[in-house]
C-alpha positions in Angstrom: -24.8 22.6 54.3 -27.9 24.0 55.9 -26.6 27.6 55.3 -26.1 26.8 51.6 -29.7 25.7 51.3 -30.9 28.8 53.1 -29.0 30.9 50.6 -30.2 29.1 47.6 -33.8 28.9 48.7 -34.6 32.6 48.2 -32.6 32.7 45.0 -34.5 29.7 43.6 -37.8 31.3 44.6 -36.9 34.6 42.8 -35.8 32.7 39.8 -39.0 30.7 39.7 -41.1 33.8 40.2 -39.4 35.5 37.3 -39.0 32.6 34.8 -41.9 30.5 35.9 -42.1 26.8 36.9 -40.5 25.8 33.6 -37.2 27.5 34.7 -34.2 25.3 33.9 -36.1 23.4 31.1 -36.7 23.9 27.4 -40.2 25.2 28.3 -38.5 28.3 29.9 -39.4 31.6 28.3 -35.6 32.2 27.8 -35.5 29.1 25.5 -38.3 30.6 23.4 -36.6 34.0 23.3 -33.3 32.4 22.2 -35.1 30.6 19.3 -36.9 33.8 18.3 -33.6 35.7 18.1 -31.9 33.0 16.1 -34.8 32.9 13.7 -34.5 36.7 13.2 -30.7 36.3 12.7 -31.1 33.4 10.2 -34.0 35.0 8.3 -36.9 33.3 6.5 -34.8 31.9 3.7 -32.9 29.6 6.1 -35.8 27.3 7.0 -34.8 23.7 6.2 -36.8 21.1 4.4 -37.8 18.7 7.1 -38.7 15.0 6.6 -39.6 13.7 10.1 -42.4 11.2 9.5 -40.4 8.5 11.2 -40.3 10.5 14.4 -43.8 9.4 15.2 -42.4 5.9 15.9 -40.4 7.3 18.9 -41.8 7.5 22.4 -41.1 10.7 24.4 -38.6 11.4 25.8 -36.1 10.1 23.2 -32.5 10.8 22.4 -31.8 12.3 19.0 -28.4 12.0 17.4 -27.3 14.0 14.4 -24.2 14.7 12.2 -22.7 18.2 12.7 -21.9 20.4 9.7 -22.4 24.0 10.8 -22.9 26.3 13.8 -26.6 26.6 13.1 -27.3 22.9 13.2 -29.2 23.3 16.5 -31.5 25.7 14.8 -32.2 23.3 11.9 -32.9 20.4 14.3 -35.2 22.5 16.4 -37.4 22.8 13.3 -38.3 19.1 13.5 -41.8 18.4 14.9 -40.7 17.5 18.4 -43.7 16.6 20.6 -41.8 18.5 23.3 -39.0 21.1 23.0 -35.7 19.2 23.2 -32.7 20.0 25.3 -29.4 20.3 23.4 -26.0 19.0 24.6 -23.5 21.8 23.7 -20.0 22.8 24.3 -19.3 23.8 27.9 -17.8 27.1 26.5 -21.3 28.4 25.6 -22.7 27.5 29.0 -20.1 29.2 31.2 -19.5 32.6 29.6 -21.2 35.8 30.9 -24.8 36.2 29.5 -24.6 32.9 27.7 -24.5 31.0 30.9 -27.7 32.7 32.1 -29.4 31.6 28.9 -28.1 28.1 29.2 -29.0 27.7 32.8 -32.6 28.9 32.6 -33.3 27.3 29.1 -32.3 23.8 30.2 -29.2 23.5 27.9 -26.8 20.8 28.9 -23.1 21.5 28.7 -20.2 19.1 28.1 -16.4 19.7 28.0 -15.2 18.8 24.5 -12.6 15.9 24.4 -12.3 16.0 28.2 -13.7 13.8 31.0 -17.0 15.3 32.2 -19.1 13.2 34.6 -21.7 15.9 35.1 -23.0 15.9 31.5 -24.4 12.3 31.7 -26.1 13.0 35.0 -27.8 16.2 33.5 -28.9 14.2 30.5 -30.5 11.5 32.7 -32.3 14.2 34.8 -33.7 16.0 31.7 -35.0 12.7 30.3 -36.7 12.0 33.6 -38.4 15.3 33.3 -39.8 14.2 30.0 -37.7 16.3 27.6 -36.0 14.9 24.4 -32.2 15.3 24.2 -30.3 16.2 21.0 -26.7 15.2 20.8 -24.0 15.6 18.1 -21.8 12.5 18.6 -18.9 14.0 16.6 -18.5 16.6 19.3 -17.3 19.3 16.8 -18.0 20.8 13.4 -17.0 19.0 10.2 -13.9 20.7 8.7 -14.2 19.5 5.0 -17.9 18.6 4.8 -17.4 14.9 5.7 -18.5 13.7 9.2 -15.7 13.5 11.8 -14.9 10.1 13.3 -16.9 9.5 16.4 -13.9 9.1 18.8 -16.0 9.0 22.0 -18.3 6.0 21.3 -21.5 6.2 23.2 -23.5 2.9 22.6 -23.2 1.7 26.2 -24.4 5.1 27.5 -27.3 5.3 25.1 -28.5 1.9 26.2 -28.5 2.9 29.8 -30.7 5.9 29.2 -33.7 3.6 28.6 -35.0 5.8 25.8 -35.6 5.4 22.1 -32.8 6.5 19.9 -33.6 8.8 16.9 -30.9 9.0 14.1 -31.2 12.2 12.1 -29.2 13.4 9.1 -28.5 17.0 8.1 -27.6 17.9 4.5 -26.6 21.2 3.1 -25.8 23.1 6.2 -22.0 22.8 5.6 -22.2 25.1 2.5 -24.5 27.5 4.3 -21.9 28.2 7.0 -18.7 26.1 7.1 -16.3 26.6 9.9 -13.7 28.1 7.6 -15.9 30.9 6.3 -16.8 33.9 8.5 -19.9 34.7 6.3 -23.2 32.8 6.3 -24.7 32.1 2.9 -28.4 31.4 2.1 -28.4 27.8 1.0 -30.8 24.8 0.8 -30.7 22.7 3.9 -32.6 19.5 4.7 -33.2 17.5 8.0 -34.2 13.9 7.7 -35.2 11.5 10.5 -33.5 8.4 9.1 -34.3 5.8 11.7 -35.8 5.2 15.1 -34.3 2.4 17.2 -36.7 1.4 20.0 -35.2 1.0 23.5 -35.9 -2.7 23.5 -34.1 -3.1 20.3 -31.2 -1.1 21.7 -30.7 -3.4 24.6 -30.6 -6.4 22.2 -27.7 -4.8 20.1 -24.1 -5.2 21.0 -22.2 -2.0 21.7 -20.1 -2.6 18.6 -23.1 -3.0 16.3 -24.8 0.0 17.7 -21.7 2.2 17.4 -21.3 1.1 13.8 -25.0 1.7 13.1 -24.8 5.3 14.5 -21.6 6.1 12.6 -22.8 4.7 9.2 -26.3 6.3 9.5 -25.0 9.8 10.5 -22.1 9.8 8.1 -22.3 12.6 5.4 -20.2 14.0 2.6 -21.4 17.4 1.5 -19.5 17.2 -1.7 -21.6 14.2 -2.7 -25.0 15.4 -1.4 -25.5 18.7 -3.0 -29.0 20.1 -2.7 -28.6 22.8 -5.3 -26.1 25.3 -6.9 -24.2 28.1 -5.2 -23.8 31.2 -7.3 -22.0 33.3 -4.7 -18.9 35.1 -5.9 -16.7 34.6 -2.8 -17.0 30.9 -2.0 -13.3 30.4 -1.4 -12.9 33.3 1.1 -11.2 31.9 4.2 -10.7 28.4 2.7 -6.9 28.7 2.9 -7.3 28.6 6.7 -8.5 25.0 6.4 -6.6 23.9 3.3 -3.4 25.3 4.8 -1.0 23.3 2.6 -0.7 23.4 -1.2 -2.1 20.2 -2.7 0.4 20.6 -5.7 3.8 21.6 -4.2 3.1 20.8 -0.5 4.2 24.2 0.8 2.9 25.1 4.2 0.8 28.2 5.0 1.0 29.5 1.4 -2.7 29.1 0.3 -4.9 32.1 0.1 -8.6 32.1 -0.8 -10.1 35.1 -2.5 -13.3 35.2 -4.5 -13.9 31.7 -5.9 -10.2 30.9 -6.2 -7.6 29.5 -3.8 -4.0 30.3 -4.8 -0.6 29.0 -3.6 1.9 31.9 -3.2 4.8 29.5 -3.4 4.2 27.7 -6.7 1.5 30.0 -8.2 -1.0 27.2 -8.9 -4.6 28.4 -8.8 -7.8 26.4 -8.3 -11.3 27.7 -8.9 -14.6 26.6 -7.3 -17.6 26.3 -9.6 -21.3 26.7 -8.7 -21.3 23.1 -7.3 -18.4 23.8 -4.9 -16.2 21.7 -7.1 -12.7 22.7 -8.3 -12.5 22.9 -12.0 -9.4 20.6 -11.9 -7.8 18.0 -9.6 -8.3 17.5 -6.7 -11.8 18.5 -7.7 -13.4 18.8 -4.2 -12.6 20.3 -0.8 -12.4 16.8 0.7 -10.1 15.7 -2.1 -7.7 18.5 -1.3 -8.0 17.8 2.5 -7.1 14.2 1.8 -3.9 15.2 -0.1 -2.9 17.2 3.0 -3.8 14.3 5.2 -1.6 12.0 3.2 1.3 14.4 3.4 1.0 14.8 7.2 0.6 11.0 7.6 3.9 10.4 5.9 5.6 12.7 8.4 3.8 11.5 11.5 6.5 9.4 13.0 8.9 12.4 13.1 6.1 14.8 14.1 7.1 17.8 16.2 4.9 20.8 15.9 5.9 23.9 18.0 4.3 27.3 18.1 4.6 30.4 20.2 1.1 31.3 21.3 -1.0 33.9 23.1 -3.1 32.0 25.5 -6.4 32.9 27.0 -7.4 30.6 29.9 -11.1 30.4 31.0 -10.8 29.6 34.7 -12.4 26.6 36.3 -15.0 27.4 39.0 -13.3 29.5 41.6 -10.5 30.6 39.3 -10.1 33.8 37.3 -9.8 34.0 33.5 -6.3 35.1 32.5 -3.9 35.7 29.6 -0.4 34.3 29.1 2.2 33.9 26.4 3.8 30.5 26.0 4.9 27.7 23.7 2.9 24.6 22.6 4.6 21.4 21.4 3.0 18.3 19.8 4.8 15.0 19.3 3.4 11.5 18.8 3.8 11.0 22.5 2.3 14.2 24.1 0.9 17.7 23.8 3.0 20.1 26.0 2.4 23.7 27.0 4.8 26.0 28.9 4.7 29.6 29.9 6.2 31.6 32.8 3.1 30.8 34.9 2.0 27.3 33.6 3.4 24.0 32.5 1.7 20.8 31.7 1.8 17.8 29.4 -1.0 15.6 28.1 -0.2 12.1 26.6 -1.7 12.0 23.1 -3.5 8.8 24.1 -5.6 11.0 26.4 -6.3 13.5 23.7 -8.8 12.0 21.2 -9.3 15.3 19.3 -8.5 18.9 19.3 -11.1 21.6 18.7 -10.1 24.6 16.6 -11.3 27.7 14.8 -9.9 28.1 11.3 -7.2 30.7 11.0 -7.5 31.6 14.7 -6.9 29.1 17.5 -6.9 25.6 18.8 -8.2 24.7 22.3 -8.2 22.0 25.0 -9.1 21.5 28.7 -6.6 20.9 31.4 -7.6 20.5 35.0 -11.0 21.9 34.3 -9.7 25.0 32.6 -10.3 25.8 28.9 -7.1 27.0 27.2 -7.4 28.9 23.9 -4.1 28.9 22.0 -3.6 31.7 19.4 -0.4 31.1 17.2 1.7 34.2 17.0 2.7 33.2 13.4 0.7 31.5 10.7 -2.6 31.3 12.4 -3.8 28.9 9.7 -1.7 26.3 11.5 -4.5 25.8 13.9 -6.0 23.4 11.4 -2.7 21.5 11.2 -2.6 20.9 14.9 -6.1 19.5 14.9 -5.4 17.2 11.9 -2.2 15.9 13.5 -4.1 14.9 16.6 -6.8 13.2 14.4 -4.1 11.2 12.6 -2.5 10.1 15.9 -5.9 9.0 17.2 -6.6 7.2 13.9 -3.3 5.3 14.2 -3.9 4.4 17.8 -7.4 3.1 17.1 -6.1 1.1 14.1 -3.5 -0.5 16.3 -6.2 -1.4 18.8 -8.5 -2.6 16.0 -11.4 -0.4 17.2 -12.1 1.7 14.2 -15.8 1.6 13.4 -16.3 4.8 11.3 -16.9 4.8 7.6 
């Protein structure tokens, strides 16, 4: 133990000499450099309209919660008039990869494994609050697929009350259409950030966990199709949309939808739907959420007999002390369990221990097992990644309904 301290001492001293006493906090020069680079990337036209007058009611440090519509939400929330730079709770993936982990470590970013037990994240949050820095958290834990907020499956009321800090509820609008997860290209689009409510820590303690979880879910809930901030004249709005709307809303065929220009077409039945300048289809189902709900209804009807199976290329990001590696295997999902088998690896996770499945549209789905992050790339029909995630959501929805714990709008 003494030897470890002797090793870390000089390193810590060099780090402090290079990065300053703010090393490991949002006051670090690397935090500022990261924001500067993101601002250059986003451009001047990406500045959101900020309504944060209510933030003055909050004592520093506070915990800010927000809905999550796009990859750049952290940039929009940083534009709020925080009295001190906030630390963000982000996916562990961005804090453990080469280069990124250096930024995260020195900039005071807090990591958390998505949909997996992670006892270190709460401790880091508490330590950062003790240092006086606000914390920003996205309770959904992942990006919205269709513009509506995801259910908050990992309810946090009890934890937020233990932090002994004011809770700031903040709403993002417009960022979904600027950069939805199904489109590889970012559009210039109007975005707004509104501090909706500040719940003082004394009031938090007086609320029941159920009431607080409900308050958070209802306040943060958004539906981009009903909260348009303007019009969208771009000529390729449907590009990539077939990777989310993977099933035809008319004939029900799987993996036959293709988005080009402002149209999404089914190659099986030939039906074509066109997006107008308000991101609405010119005929039924009229909106992206409307189409997604038709898919959801089809999948729900087939849920009892569910058996998804896919041959996959797998990239495994090793846990500390283990190497990254690549494999080929087969993933299977039934109502009872998610299973993965390859020549080197085999494991099964009961679906009751899998509240959600993160995914990238038209590319992969992912989960943690024994501290390792597994990225599964389907060999055929990569748009099925969205189907696996939706199936897990439906199983979680059914389980919560049976337990009478559903609190989301």
